[in-house]
ZAMARMAR-47158 format. One record per atom (N, C-alpha, C): x, y, z. Coordinates in steps of 0.1 Angstrom, whole numbers, padded with zeros to 4 digits, always signed. Each point is the difference from the previous one (the first is absolute). Layout:
ZAMARMAR-47158
XYZ...
end
This chain:
ZAMARMAR-47158
+0009-0012+0000-0009+0012+0000+0009+0012+0000-0002+0009-0010+0009+0012-0001-0005+0011+0010+0008+0010+0002-0003+0010+0011-0013+0008-0003-0003+0004-0012-0013+0007-0002-0012-0008+0004+0000-0013-0004-0011-0009+0004-0001-0002+0015+0012-0001+0006+0000-0002+0015-0006+0013+0007+0003+0011-0006-0005+0013+0007-0015+0000-0002-0005-0003-0012-0015+0000-0002-0006-0010+0009+0006-0012+0001-0006-0010+0009+0000+0005+0014+0011+0006+0004+0000+0005+0014-0011+0011+0003-0001+0009-0010-0011+0010+0002-0014-0006+0001-0002-0010-0009-0013-0007+0000-0002-0007+0013+0010-0007+0006-0002-0007+0013-0003+0010+0011+0007+0012+0000-0003+0010+0010-0014+0005-0001-0005+0002-0012-0014+0005-0002-0010-0011+0004+0004-0012-0003-0009-0011+0004-0001-0001+0015+0011+0001+0007+0000-0001+0015-0007+0012+0006+0002+0012-0006-0007+0012+0005-0016-0002-0002-0004-0006-0011-0014-0002-0002-0005-0010+0010+0007-0011+0002-0004-0010+0010-0001+0006+0014+0010+0008+0003+0000+0007+0014-0012+0009+0001-0002+0008-0010-0011+0010+0000-0014-0007+0001-0001-0011-0008-0013-0007+0000-0002-0007+0014+0010-0005+0006-0001-0007+0013-0004+0011+0011+0007+0011-0002-0003+0011+0010-0015+0004+0000-0005+0003-0012-0014+0005+0000-0010-0011+0001+0002-0012-0004-0010-0011+0001+0001-0008+0012+0011+0001+0007+0001-0008+0013+0002+0009+0012+0011+0007+0000+0003+0008+0012-0010+0011+0002-0004+0007-0011-0009+0012+0002-0014-0003-0004-0004-0013-0003-0013-0003-0005-0011+0004+0009+0002-0003+0013-0011+0003+0010-0002+0015+0001+0012+0007+0000-0001+0015+0002-0007+0006-0012+0002-0005-0012-0006+0005-0012-0015-0003+0000-0004-0012+0004-0014-0004+0000-0008+0009+0010+0007+0005+0011-0007+0008+0010+0003+0015-0001+0007+0004-0011+0003+0014-0002-0012+0008-0002+0000+0012+0004-0012+0009-0002-0005+0000-0014-0013-0001-0001-0006-0002-0013+0004+0010-0011+0003+0012+0004+0003+0010-0010+0014-0002-0006+0008-0010+0005+0013-0003-0005+0000-0015-0005-0011-0006+0000+0000-0014-0003-0012-0003-0010+0002+0004-0013-0010-0001-0010-0004-0015-0002+0010-0009+0001-0003-0014-0002-0011-0005+0010+0001+0004+0012-0009-0004+0010-0014+0006-0003+0000+0013-0004-0013+0007-0004-0007-0008-0011+0007-0003-0010-0006-0007-0012-0005-0013+0004+0008-0008+0008-0004-0013+0004-0012+0000+0008-0002+0011+0009-0011+0001+0009-0013+0002-0008+0000+0005-0012-0012+0002-0007-0007-0012-0004+0008-0011-0002-0006-0013-0004-0003-0010+0012+0003+0005+0012-0002-0009+0012-0013+0003+0007-0008-0010+0002-0011+0001+0009+0005-0001+0014+0003+0011+0007+0006-0001+0013-0010-0007+0010+0005-0007+0010-0008-0007+0009-0008+0010+0009-0011-0005+0005-0009+0007+0009+0006+0002+0013-0002+0011+0007+0004+0002+0014-0013+0001+0008+0000-0008+0010-0012-0001+0009+0003+0004+0014-0011+0005+0007+0001+0002+0014-0002-0013+0008+0001+0000+0013-0002-0012+0007-0014-0006+0000-0010+0008-0004-0013-0005-0001-0004-0003-0014+0010+0000-0009-0003-0003-0014-0003+0012-0009-0002+0012+0006-0002+0012-0008+0011+0002-0010-0004+0003-0013+0010+0002-0010+0006+0015+0001+0013+0001+0002+0006+0013+0001+0006+0004-0013+0004-0009-0008+0006+0003-0013-0002-0011-0010-0003+0003-0012-0003-0010-0011+0004+0007-0013+0002-0009-0010+0003+0005-0014-0012-0002-0009-0002+0009-0009-0010-0001-0010+0006+0002-0014-0006-0007-0009+0004+0001-0014-0006+0012-0007+0008+0008-0006-0004+0013-0006-0004-0003-0015-0007+0010-0006-0003-0002-0015+0013-0002-0008+0011+0005+0005+0013-0002-0008+0006-0013+0002-0007-0009+0007+0004-0014+0002+0013-0001+0009+0000+0010+0009+0011-0001+0011-0007+0001+0013+0007-0002+0011-0006+0000+0013+0004+0012+0008-0010+0005+0008+0002+0012+0008-0005-0003+0014+0006+0006+0010-0003-0003+0014-0012+0009+0005-0009-0006+0008-0011+0006+0006+0000-0003+0015-0005+0010+0008+0000-0001+0015-0014+0002+0005-0008-0010+0001-0014+0001+0004-0003+0007+0013+0009+0000+0009-0003+0007+0013+0005+0014+0000+0005+0005-0012+0004+0014-0001+0011+0004+0010-0002+0011+0007+0011+0004+0009+0001-0007+0013-0009-0010+0003+0000-0007+0013+0014-0005+0003+0007-0007-0009+0013-0006+0002+0010+0006-0009-0001+0013-0004+0009+0006-0009+0015-0002+0003+0003+0003+0012+0014-0001+0004+0005-0014+0002-0008-0009+0005+0004-0013+0003+0002-0008-0014-0011+0000-0008+0001-0007-0012+0009+0007-0011-0001+0013+0000+0008+0007-0010-0006+0000-0013+0008+0000-0011-0005+0000-0014+0010-0006-0009-0005-0004-0012+0009-0006-0010-0005+0005-0014+0007+0009-0006-0004+0005-0013+0013+0003-0008+0000-0002-0013+0012+0002-0008+0003+0014+0000-0009+0009+0001+0003+0015+0000+0005+0005+0013-0003-0006+0011+0003+0005+0013+0010-0008+0008+0002-0013-0004+0009-0008+0007-0008-0008+0010+0006-0004+0011-0006-0008+0011+0002+0005+0014-0008-0004+0009+0001+0004+0014-0007-0011+0008+0003+0000+0013-0007-0008+0010+0002-0015-0003-0011-0008+0004+0001-0014-0002+0001-0004-0015-0006+0008-0009+0002-0002-0014+0014-0001-0004+0009+0009+0006+0014+0000-0004+0007-0012+0007-0002-0002+0013+0007-0010+0008-0003-0014-0006-0012-0003-0003-0004-0013-0004-0001-0001-0016+0007+0009-0006-0001+0000-0015+0003-0013-0007+0010-0007+0004+0003-0013-0006-0011-0010+0001-0006+0000+0011-0012-0010+0002-0012+0005-0008-0003+0013+0001-0012+0005-0006+0001-0001-0015+0012+0002-0006+0002+0000-0014+0002-0014-0006+0000-0010+0009+0002-0014-0005+0014-0002-0006+0010+0006+0006+0013+0000-0006+0007-0014+0004+0001-0008-0010+0006-0013+0001+0014+0000-0006+0004+0011-0004+0013+0001-0008-0003+0007-0013+0009+0008-0005-0002+0008-0012-0002-0009-0012+0006-0012-0001-0001-0009-0011-0014-0004-0002-0006-0005+0011-0014-0005+0000-0009+0011-0004+0002+0012+0006-0009+0011-0003+0001+0004-0015+0012-0001-0006+0002+0003-0014-0007-0010-0009+0001-0013+0004-0006-0011-0008-0015+0002+0000-0006+0003+0012-0014+0002+0001-0005+0012-0009+0008+0010+0000-0004+0012-0008+0001-0003-0015+0010-0007-0004+0002-0004-0014-0011-0009-0005-0006-0008+0010-0011-0008-0004-0013+0007+0001+0000+0012+0004-0012+0008+0001-0008-0002+0013+0007-0007+0009-0007-0002+0013+0002+0012+0009-0010+0002+0009+0002+0011+0010+0004-0007+0013+0011+0005+0006+0005-0006+0012-0010+0004+0012-0002-0010+0008-0009+0002+0012+0009+0000+0012-0003+0009+0009+0008+0001+0012-0007-0007+0012+0007-0002+0010-0005-0007+0012-0008+0011+0009-0009-0006+0008-0008+0009+0009+0007+0002+0013-0002+0012+0006+0006+0003+0013-0011+0002+0010+0000-0008+0010-0010+0001+0011+0007+0008+0011-0006+0010+0005+0007+0009+0010-0007-0002+0014+0006+0006+0010-0006+0000+0013-0009+0012+0003-0002+0009-0009-0007+0012+0002-0014-0002+0002-0006+0008+0010-0014-0001+0004-0007+0013-0005-0009-0001-0010-0007+0012-0005-0008+0007+0010-0007-0007+0009-0008+0007+0010+0008+0008+0010+0011-0005+0004+0009+0007+0009+0006+0012-0007+0003-0002-0013+0006+0011-0008-0009+0011-0001-0013-0003-0002-0010+0011-0001-0002+0007+0013+0001-0007+0011-0001+0006+0013+0011+0010+0002+0013-0005-0003+0012+0008+0002-0002+0013-0008-0004-0001-0013-0001+0012-0008-0011+0009+0005-0011-0006+0004-0011+0008+0005+0004+0008+0013+0008-0007+0008+0004+0006+0013+0010+0012-0002+0008-0002-0010+0009+0012-0004-0007+0011-0005-0012-0003-0006-0009+0011-0005+0006+0011-0008+0009-0004-0009+0006+0010-0009+0012+0007+0006+0003-0002+0013+0012+0006+0006+0013-0007-0004+0010+0007-0002+0013-0006-0004+0005-0009+0011+0003-0012-0003+0005-0009+0011+0000-0014-0005+0002-0009+0009+0002-0014-0004-0005-0010+0011-0005-0011-0004-0004-0011+0009+0005-0013-0006+0005-0009+0009+0004-0013-0004-0003-0010+0011-0006-0011-0004-0003-0011+0009+0005-0013-0005+0005-0008+0009+0006-0013-0004-0003-0010+0011+0002-0013-0004-0002-0011+0010+0014-0002+0006+0002+0002+0013+0013-0001+0006+0005-0015+0000-0009-0009-0001+0005-0014+0000+0006-0005-0013-0004+0007-0011+0005-0004-0013+0007+0011-0008-0003+0013+0004+0005+0011-0008-0009+0004-0012-0011-0007-0001-0009+0003-0011-0006+0013+0001+0001+0009-0010-0006+0013+0000-0014-0001-0004-0009+0006+0008-0014-0001-0002-0006+0014-0006+0006+0011+0004-0004+0013-0005+0012+0009-0001+0000+0008-0010+0011+0010-0002-0006+0012-0007-0003+0010+0007-0007+0012-0005+0009+0012+0001+0002+0007-0012+0008+0012+0000-0008+0011-0007-0001+0011+0007-0008+0011-0006+0008+0013-0001+0000+0006-0011-0008-0002-0012+0004-0012-0008-0010-0006-0007+0003-0012-0008-0003+0003-0014-0001-0011-0008-0003+0002-0015-0007-0012-0005-0007+0002-0011-0006-0011-0007+0009-0005-0011+0005-0013+0001+0009-0005-0010-0006+0000-0014-0013+0000-0001-0006+0000-0014+0004+0013-0007+0001+0011+0008+0004+0013-0006+0014+0001-0005+0008-0009+0005+0014+0000-0005+0001-0004-0014-0010-0007-0005+0000-0004-0014+0000+0012-0010-0005+0011+0005+0000+0012-0009+0013+0008+0003+0009+0001-0009+0013+0007+0002-0002+0014+0006-0010+0007-0005-0002+0014+0005-0004+0000+0015-0009-0009+0004-0004-0002+0014+0012-0004+0008+0008-0009-0005+0011-0005+0007+0010+0011+0003+0003+0008-0010+0009+0012+0002-0006+0009+0011-0013+0002+0000-0006+0009+0010+0002-0006+0014-0001-0013+0001+0003-0006+0013+0014+0001+0004+0009-0001-0009+0015+0001+0003+0003+0015+0004-0007+0009-0006+0004+0014+0002-0007+0007+0012-0009-0008+0007-0007+0005+0011+0008+0000+0013+0010+0009+0001+0009+0000+0011-0007+0004+0013-0011+0007+0000-0007+0004+0012-0006-0012+0007-0004-0010-0008-0007-0012+0006+0008-0013-0001+0009-0001-0010+0008-0012-0002-0009-0012+0000-0010-0002-0008-0009-0011+0000+0006-0013-0003+0011+0000-0008+0007-0013-0003+0010-0005+0011+0002+0009+0010+0009-0003+0011-0007-0008+0010+0006-0012+0003-0006-0009+0010+0004+0004+0014-0008+0006+0007+0004+0005+0014+0002-0011+0010-0006-0012-0003+0002-0011+0009+0015-0005+0000+0005-0001-0012+0013-0006-0002+0011+0010-0003-0003+0012-0004+0010+0010-0004+0002+0012+0009-0011+0004+0006+0001+0013+0008+0008-0002+0012+0008+0010+0003+0008+0001+0013-0006+0010+0009-0007-0005+0010-0007+0009+0010+0007-0002+0014+0001+0011+0008+0005-0002+0014-0011-0008+0007+0005-0010+0007-0010-0010+0007-0006+0005+0013+0006+0011+0006-0005+0004+0012+0000-0011+0011-0009+0000+0009+0000-0009+0011-0002-0015-0003-0004-0003-0012-0001-0014-0004+0013-0007+0001+0011+0008-0002+0013-0005+0001+0004-0004+0014-0007+0004+0010+0002-0004+0014-0001-0015+0002-0008-0006-0009-0001-0015+0000+0014-0006-0003+0007+0006-0010+0013-0005-0003+0010+0002+0011-0001+0011+0007+0009+0003+0011-0004-0009+0012-0012-0003+0002-0004-0010+0010+0005-0014-0003-0001-0004-0012+0005-0013-0004+0015-0001+0003+0008+0010-0004+0014+0000+0002+0003+0000+0015-0008+0008+0008+0003+0001+0014-0003-0013+0008-0010-0007-0004-0004-0012+0008+0008-0012-0005+0001-0002-0014+0007-0011-0005+0015+0000+0003+0005+0011+0001+0015+0001+0004+0002-0003+0014-0010+0000+0008+0001-0003+0015+0003+0012+0008+0000+0012-0006+0004+0012+0007-0012+0005+0008-0012-0003-0004-0012+0005+0007-0011-0011+0000-0010+0002+0009-0012-0009+0000-0012+0009-0001-0012-0005-0002-0011+0008+0000-0003+0008+0014+0007-0006+0010-0002+0006+0013+0012+0010+0004+0009+0002-0009+0011+0009+0003-0005+0014+0002+0005+0007+0009-0005+0013+0004+0010+0012-0004-0006+0010-0006+0008+0012-0004-0008+0012+0003+0008+0011+0001-0006+0013+0003-0007+0006-0013-0013+0003+0001-0006+0006-0012-0003+0015+0000+0009+0007+0008-0002+0014+0001+0002+0007-0014-0007+0012-0001+0001+0007-0013+0001+0015+0004+0010+0007-0007+0009-0004-0011+0012-0007+0006+0007-0006-0009+0013-0007+0004+0010+0003-0011+0012+0003+0004+0011+0003-0010+0005-0013-0006-0002+0000-0013+0005-0011-0008+0009+0005-0011+0012-0005-0001+0010+0005-0010+0001+0015+0001-0001+0006+0012+0002+0014+0002-0012+0009-0003-0011-0006-0004-0012+0007-0003-0012-0005+0008-0009+0009+0005-0011-0004+0008-0010-0009-0008-0004-0011+0005-0010-0009-0006-0012+0000+0009-0012+0002-0006-0012+0000+0008-0009-0012-0003-0009-0003+0009-0010-0010-0002-0012+0008-0007-0009-0008-0006-0011+0006-0007-0008+0009+0010-0002+0012-0004-0008+0010+0008+0008+0004+0012+0013-0003+0000+0009+0004+0012-0003-0008+0012-0008-0010+0000-0004-0008+0012+0013-0006+0006+0001+0001+0013+0011-0005+0007-0004-0012+0009+0008-0011+0000-0003-0011+0008+0011-0002+0010-0004-0007+0010+0011-0004+0010+0007-0012-0005+0004-0008+0010+0007-0013-0004-0011-0010-0003+0000-0005-0013-0010-0010-0005+0007-0012-0006-0007-0011-0001+0005-0011-0007-0001+0001-0015+0007-0009-0007+0001+0001-0015-0014-0003-0006-0008-0008+0006-0013-0003-0005-0009+0013+0000+0001+0007+0011-0008+0012+0001+0006+0010-0010+0013+0001-0002+0006+0009-0009-0005-0002-0014-0001-0013-0004-0005-0003-0014-0015+0003-0001-0008-0003+0011-0014+0002+0000-0003+0015-0002+0008+0008+0007-0002+0015+0000+0009+0007-0010+0008-0008-0007+0009+0005-0010+0009+0012+0005+0008-0003+0010+0008+0009+0007+0014+0002-0007+0001+0011-0007+0013+0003-0007+0012-0001+0008+0000+0007+0012+0012+0001+0007+0005-0014+0006-0009-0009+0002+0004-0013+0004+0007-0008-0011-0006+0001-0012+0005-0008-0011+0013+0006-0006+0002+0013+0002+0013+0006-0004+0011-0006+0009-0003-0001+0013+0010-0006+0009+0002-0015-0003-0010-0007-0003+0001-0014-0003+0009-0002-0012-0002+0008-0011+0008-0002-0012+0015+0003+0003+0002+0011+0008+0014+0003+0003+0007-0011+0009-0008-0006+0009+0006-0010+0008+0002-0014-0008-0009-0002-0009+0001-0012-0008+0013+0001-0009+0002+0012-0005+0012+0003-0008-0002-0002-0015+0007+0007-0008-0001+0001-0014+0002-0014-0007+0011-0007+0004+0002-0013-0007-0011-0010+0002-0006+0000+0012-0011-0009+0003-0013+0004-0008-0002+0013+0000-0012+0005-0008+0002-0003-0014+0012+0001-0006+0002-0003-0014-0002-0014-0002+0004-0009+0009-0002-0015-0002-0015-0003-0001-0008+0005+0009-0014-0003+0000-0007+0007-0011+0004+0011-0004-0007+0006-0012+0003-0008-0012+0012-0005-0002+0003-0009-0012-0008-0013+0001-0002-0006+0012-0007-0012+0001-0015+0002-0004-0005+0012+0002-0014+0003-0003-0001+0005-0015+0011+0001-0007-0001+0003-0014+0005+0014-0004+0003+0008+0010+0005+0014-0003+0013-0001-0008+0004+0011-0007+0012+0002-0007+0002-0010-0012-0012-0005-0005+0001-0008-0012-0014-0001-0006-0001-0002-0013-0013-0001-0006-0007-0013+0004-0013+0000+0004-0006-0013+0003+0000-0009-0011+0001-0013+0002+0000-0010-0010-0014-0003-0005-0006+0010-0006-0014-0001-0004-0001-0004-0015-0010-0008-0004-0001-0003-0014-0007+0011-0008+0009+0010-0002-0004+0013-0005+0012+0006-0007-0001+0008-0010+0012+0006-0007+0009+0007+0010+0013-0003+0000+0009+0007+0009+0000+0015-0001-0002+0005-0012+0000+0014-0002-0012+0007+0007-0010-0008+0004-0012+0005+0006+0000-0003+0015+0012-0003+0006+0001-0003+0014+0011+0009+0006-0002+0005+0011+0010+0008+0007+0004-0006+0013+0012+0002+0004+0005-0004+0014-0004+0010+0010-0001-0005+0013-0003+0009+0011+0012+0001+0009+0001+0012+0006+0012+0002+0009+0003+0014+0002+0012+0003+0003+0005+0014+0002+0006+0005-0013-0003+0013-0004+0005+0005-0012+0005+0014+0002+0010+0004-0007+0005+0014+0000-0009+0008-0009+0002+0013+0001-0008+0010-0008+0000-0003-0015+0011-0006-0005+0001-0002-0014-0005-0014-0004-0006-0007+0010-0006-0013-0003+0009-0012+0002+0013+0003+0004+0009-0011+0002-0002-0007+0013+0002-0013+0001-0002-0007+0012+0009+0005+0011-0005+0000+0012+0008+0004+0012-0001-0010+0011+0011-0006+0004+0000-0010+0011-0004+0005+0013-0008-0007+0008-0004+0004+0013+0012+0001+0009+0011-0007-0004+0012+0000+0008+0009+0012-0002-0004+0009-0010+0008+0012-0003-0001+0010+0011+0011+0006+0002+0001+0011+0011-0009+0012-0004-0005+0000-0012-0009+0011-0004-0014-0002+0004-0003-0012+0006-0014-0003+0003-0004+0002+0014-0011+0006+0002-0006+0002+0014-0007-0012+0003+0006-0009+0008-0006-0014+0002-0012+0001+0009-0001+0010+0009-0012+0001+0008-0012+0003-0008+0001+0009-0010-0011+0003-0009-0003-0011-0010+0010-0008-0004-0003-0012-0008-0009-0009+0008+0002-0001+0013-0008-0009+0008-0014+0003+0001-0004+0013-0003-0014+0004+0000-0005+0002-0014+0008-0004-0010-0005+0000-0014+0001+0014-0007+0009+0008+0005+0002+0013-0007+0014+0000-0006+0008+0010+0002+0013+0001-0006-0001+0000-0015+0008-0008-0007-0002+0000-0015-0005-0014-0004-0008-0006+0008-0006-0013-0004-0010+0002-0011+0000-0008-0010-0010-0001-0010-0004-0014-0003-0013-0003+0001-0004-0014-0001-0012-0001-0010-0002-0012-0006-0011-0002-0008-0011-0007+0009-0013+0002-0003-0010-0007+0007+0001-0015+0000+0005-0005-0011+0003-0015+0000+0010-0004+0011+0010+0008+0001+0010-0003+0011-0006+0000+0014-0009+0009+0002-0006+0001+0014-0010-0011+0002-0007-0004-0011-0009-0012+0001+0008-0012+0003+0012-0001-0005+0009-0012+0002+0005+0000+0015+0002+0012+0006+0004+0000+0014-0012-0006+0008-0012+0005-0002-0012-0005+0007-0001-0015-0002+0002-0005-0013-0001-0014-0003+0010-0009+0007+0012+0005+0002+0010-0007+0006-0003-0003+0015-0006+0011+0006-0004-0002+0014-0012-0010+0001-0009+0002-0009-0012-0009-0001+0004-0015-0002+0010-0002-0008+0004-0014-0003+0011-0005+0009+0000+0004+0012+0009-0004+0011+0014+0001-0004+0003+0011-0007+0014+0004-0003+0005-0004-0014-0008-0009-0006+0004-0005-0013-0006+0009-0011+0009+0007-0008-0004+0009-0010-0001-0008-0013-0012+0000-0007-0002-0007-0012+0002+0009-0012+0005-0005-0011+0002+0008-0012-0014+0004-0005-0002+0013-0003-0013+0004-0005-0001-0004-0015-0013-0003-0004-0002-0004-0014-0014+0002-0004-0002+0003-0013-0013+0001-0006-0005-0013-0007+0010-0007-0005-0004-0012-0008-0003-0012+0009-0010-0008-0005-0004-0012+0008+0004-0012-0009-0003+0000-0012+0004-0011-0009-0001+0004-0015+0007-0007-0008-0001+0002-0015-0006-0013-0006-0010+0002-0008-0008-0011-0006+0001+0001-0015+0002-0011-0007+0001+0000-0014-0014+0000-0007-0001+0000-0013-0012+0001-0007-0009-0013+0002+0006-0011+0004-0007-0012+0002-0005-0002+0015+0003+0011+0008-0004-0001+0014+0009-0007+0009+0012-0003-0005+0010-0006+0009+0009+0010+0007+0002-0002+0012+0009+0010+0008+0014-0002-0004+0006+0010-0006+0013+0000-0005+0010+0003+0012-0004+0009+0008+0009+0004+0012-0009+0006+0011+0004-0004+0012-0007+0006+0012+0010+0009+0007-0005+0012+0004+0008+0009+0007-0002-0003+0015+0009-0008+0006-0001-0005+0013+0005+0011+0010-0005+0000+0012+0005+0009+0011+0014-0003+0003+0008+0011+0002+0014-0002+0002+0005+0010+0011+0008-0005+0009+0005+0008+0011+0011+0009-0005-0002+0013+0004+0010+0010-0004+0010+0001+0011-0004+0000+0013+0010+0000+0011-0007-0003+0013+0007-0004+0010-0005-0001+0014+0004+0013+0006-0009+0009+0000+0003+0014+0004+0002+0001+0015-0006-0008+0008+0001+0000+0014-0004-0014+0005+0002-0002+0013-0004-0013+0006-0015+0000+0001-0006-0012+0001-0015-0001+0002-0004+0006+0013+0008-0001+0010-0003+0006+0013+0000+0015+0000+0009+0006-0007+0000+0014-0002-0012+0005-0007-0003-0007-0011-0012+0003-0008-0013+0000+0009-0001-0010+0008-0012-0001+0009-0001+0012+0009+0012+0004+0006+0000+0011+0009-0004+0013-0007+0006+0002-0012-0003+0012-0008-0015+0000-0004-0005-0012-0004-0014-0001-0004-0009+0004+0012+0003-0004+0012-0008+0004+0011+0000+0015+0003+0012+0006-0002+0002+0014+0002-0008+0008-0011+0000-0005-0012-0008+0006-0011-0015-0001+0002-0003-0011+0007-0014-0002+0003-0005+0011+0010+0008+0004+0009-0003+0010+0010-0003+0014-0007+0008+0002-0011-0002+0012-0008-0014+0002-0005-0006-0011-0005-0013+0000-0005-0011-0001+0011+0003-0007+0011-0009-0001+0011-0002+0013+0008+0011+0007+0002-0001+0011+0009+0009+0012-0003+0007-0001-0011+0010+0010-0004-0005+0009-0011+0010+0003-0009-0003+0010-0011-0007-0007-0012-0002-0013+0000-0006-0007-0011-0014-0006+0002-0007+0006+0009-0013-0006+0003-0010+0001-0011+0002+0009-0010-0009+0001-0011+0001-0012-0010+0010-0009+0002+0001-0011-0008-0006-0013+0006-0006+0001+0012-0005-0011+0007-0012-0006-0008+0000-0013-0001-0011-0007-0007-0009-0007+0009-0012-0001-0003-0010-0007+0009+0002-0015+0000+0004-0005+0011+0002-0015+0002+0013-0005-0006+0009+0009-0005+0013-0004-0005+0011+0008+0006+0009-0006+0006+0011+0007+0007+0010+0005-0011+0005+0012+0002+0009+0007-0010+0012+0005+0007+0012-0002-0006+0012+0006+0005+0005+0010-0010+0004+0012+0004+0004+0010-0009+0009+0011+0006+0003+0009-0009+0008+0012+0004-0003+0011-0009-0002+0012+0007-0003+0012-0007+0014+0007-0003-0001+0009-0010+0011+0009-0003-0004+0013-0006+0006+0011+0005-0004+0013-0006+0014+0007-0002+0005-0001-0012+0013+0005-0004-0002+0015-0003+0010+0008+0005+0000+0014-0002+0006+0003-0014-0007+0006-0008+0004+0004-0014+0005+0014-0001-0009+0009+0005+0002+0014+0000-0005+0006+0013+0008+0002+0010-0004+0004+0013-0006+0014+0000+0006+0009-0008-0005+0013+0000-0015+0001-0005-0003-0008-0010-0014+0000-0005-0009-0012+0005+0006-0007+0010-0008-0011+0006-0004-0011-0010+0009-0003-0009-0002-0011-0010+0005-0013+0005-0008-0010+0001+0004-0013+0005-0002-0011-0010+0006-0012+0003-0002-0012-0008-0005-0011+0010-0014-0002+0000-0006-0009+0010+0003-0015-0005+0002-0009+0009+0003-0014-0002-0008-0009+0009-0002-0012-0004-0004-0011+0009+0004-0013-0006+0007-0008+0008+0003-0014-0004-0007-0009+0011-0004-0012-0005-0007-0009+0009-0001-0014-0005-0005-0009+0008-0003-0014-0004-0011-0005+0009-0007-0010-0005-0011-0006+0007-0004-0014-0006-0007-0008+0008-0002+0001+0014+0014-0002+0007+0001+0004+0013+0013+0000+0007+0004-0015+0002-0009-0009+0004+0004-0013+0003+0004-0009-0012-0007+0003-0012+0003-0008-0012-0001+0010-0012+0010+0008-0001+0000+0011-0010-0002-0005-0014-0009+0006-0008-0002-0003-0014+0002+0011-0009+0001+0013+0006+0001+0011-0008+0010+0010+0007+0009+0006-0008+0008+0011+0005-0002+0011-0010+0000+0012+0005-0004+0012-0009+0009+0012+0004+0002+0008-0010+0006+0014+0002-0008+0010-0008-0003+0011+0006-0008+0010-0007+0006+0014+0004+0001+0009-0010+0005+0013+0002-0006+0010-0010-0001+0012+0005-0006+0011-0009+0010+0011+0000+0002+0005-0012+0010+0011-0003-0004+0014+0005+0009+0006+0007+0000+0014+0003-0014+0005+0004-0004-0004+0012-0013+0005+0005+0002+0013+0009-0011+0007+0002+0001+0012+0008-0002-0004+0015+0011-0004+0006+0000-0003+0014-0007-0013+0003-0002-0009-0009-0006-0013+0002+0009-0009+0008-0007-0009+0009+0007-0009+0008-0002-0014-0005+0010-0009+0002-0001-0014-0005-0012-0007+0006-0003+0002+0013-0011-0007+0006-0014+0005-0005+0000+0012-0006-0013+0006-0004-0002-0002-0015+0011+0002-0008-0001+0000-0015+0003-0014-0005+0011-0006+0004+0004-0013-0007-0006-0012+0007-0002+0000+0013-0005-0012+0007-0014-0005-0005-0009+0009-0003-0013-0004-0005+0001-0007-0014+0010+0005-0008+0002-0006-0013+0005-0015+0001+0009-0002+0009+0005-0013+0002-0011-0009+0006-0007+0005+0009-0011-0007+0006-0010-0005-0010-0004+0008-0009-0010-0004-0011+0006-0011-0009+0013+0001-0003+0006-0010-0009+0001-0013+0007+0004+0000+0013+0001-0012+0008-0014-0006+0001-0010+0008+0003-0014-0005+0001-0005-0007-0012+0004+0006-0012-0004-0006-0012+0006-0014-0002+0013-0001+0003+0008-0012-0003-0003-0011+0011-0004+0004+0012-0003-0009+0010-0015-0004+0001-0008+0006-0009-0014-0004-0001-0008+0007+0011+0005+0011+0005-0008+0007+0011-0012+0007-0005
end
């Protein structure tokens, strides 16, 4: 072989190797990423979707939440029979707008994706690919109650089964009708509505100061670490200097020496600031992480639509509770720079309800193929052992006192014992703007529902007055009250 031929052969081999490497990179290494890339950058997925009869999405009672219909153009388009009821949970799937919610997370199942080769063969033969059905854990009746209770006020409600992590209701207001997303003009209007952010899921994405609901986290750390018991006594005088600044109890009320149970029942700020400082930042950090803080929850939902809860700097960057910049006493009462999602606070309540065992939250129950066979079951899965069972039992009883005789009496149910905690975060002290909260679970002895409810920026509203009745109504619906 002479030199010119050798050079040509060498160039040919280099090109062949480059082609093989490139093909392997895009079809193997990056295949999953490309399949799930945002629709406006993935034309192949958009075109493929037009020929697919996506699987039906159903609520736990069989109600159809999403289905596909054949259009006059002989392609399929998505419809949402319940309209805005489950807009944020179910999301949408359109070639013009992309995907969101469960439509996005379960796209492979719903689109019947068995591999691109089979999909291509079906399409070449003129067959329309059929997707699998998704059965969810969502309860339409409880969802309606949650939305009715919010009554158009900006805020969020989420309810789940603490034994399994199954989400029963997830209401975010303002919401949207996923049917409207089909119209590009209407979709752009939703996207540009910065005043209301209707596409923003406040349950999984919003970062709110938790106020006194966070005292449950402080109590868990205090008791499970062995540093305190429900009977431990501390001085509840007000004001008290914390990190060099006076801290007051609500209304300036001053208490003498009281036990920790009374302090939670009455939501005494000065006691819990002391508790947090004595527990210490490393221990607080450990228990926060056990409960899911500082990480996105492992929810069957698009990661881009889930936010982590914890401490954050003014630029949105995470801030460790162990940082010297943090006022630990005010962290202990749910202020400082804490920002949490309603889902995270429901998970805190659920961990106490389930005797310390935190279950992974999930919407999906099972995936069923076109022939009615169950393809996959979404089984309950333990996320962490956040605290010992004995600690959970003690905190449960303390939370029970909050509803029996403390700040959460508005959540009491007839004939059903409830454990809960109120929160009233200060948003704008000068204008008396607050963020009312309530987290709870019921029944106390055999919990079946854990809930978190919050309303944005109220004019001096309190958690026990504004949020507790919302949680009560949702629990009542789910428990058959």
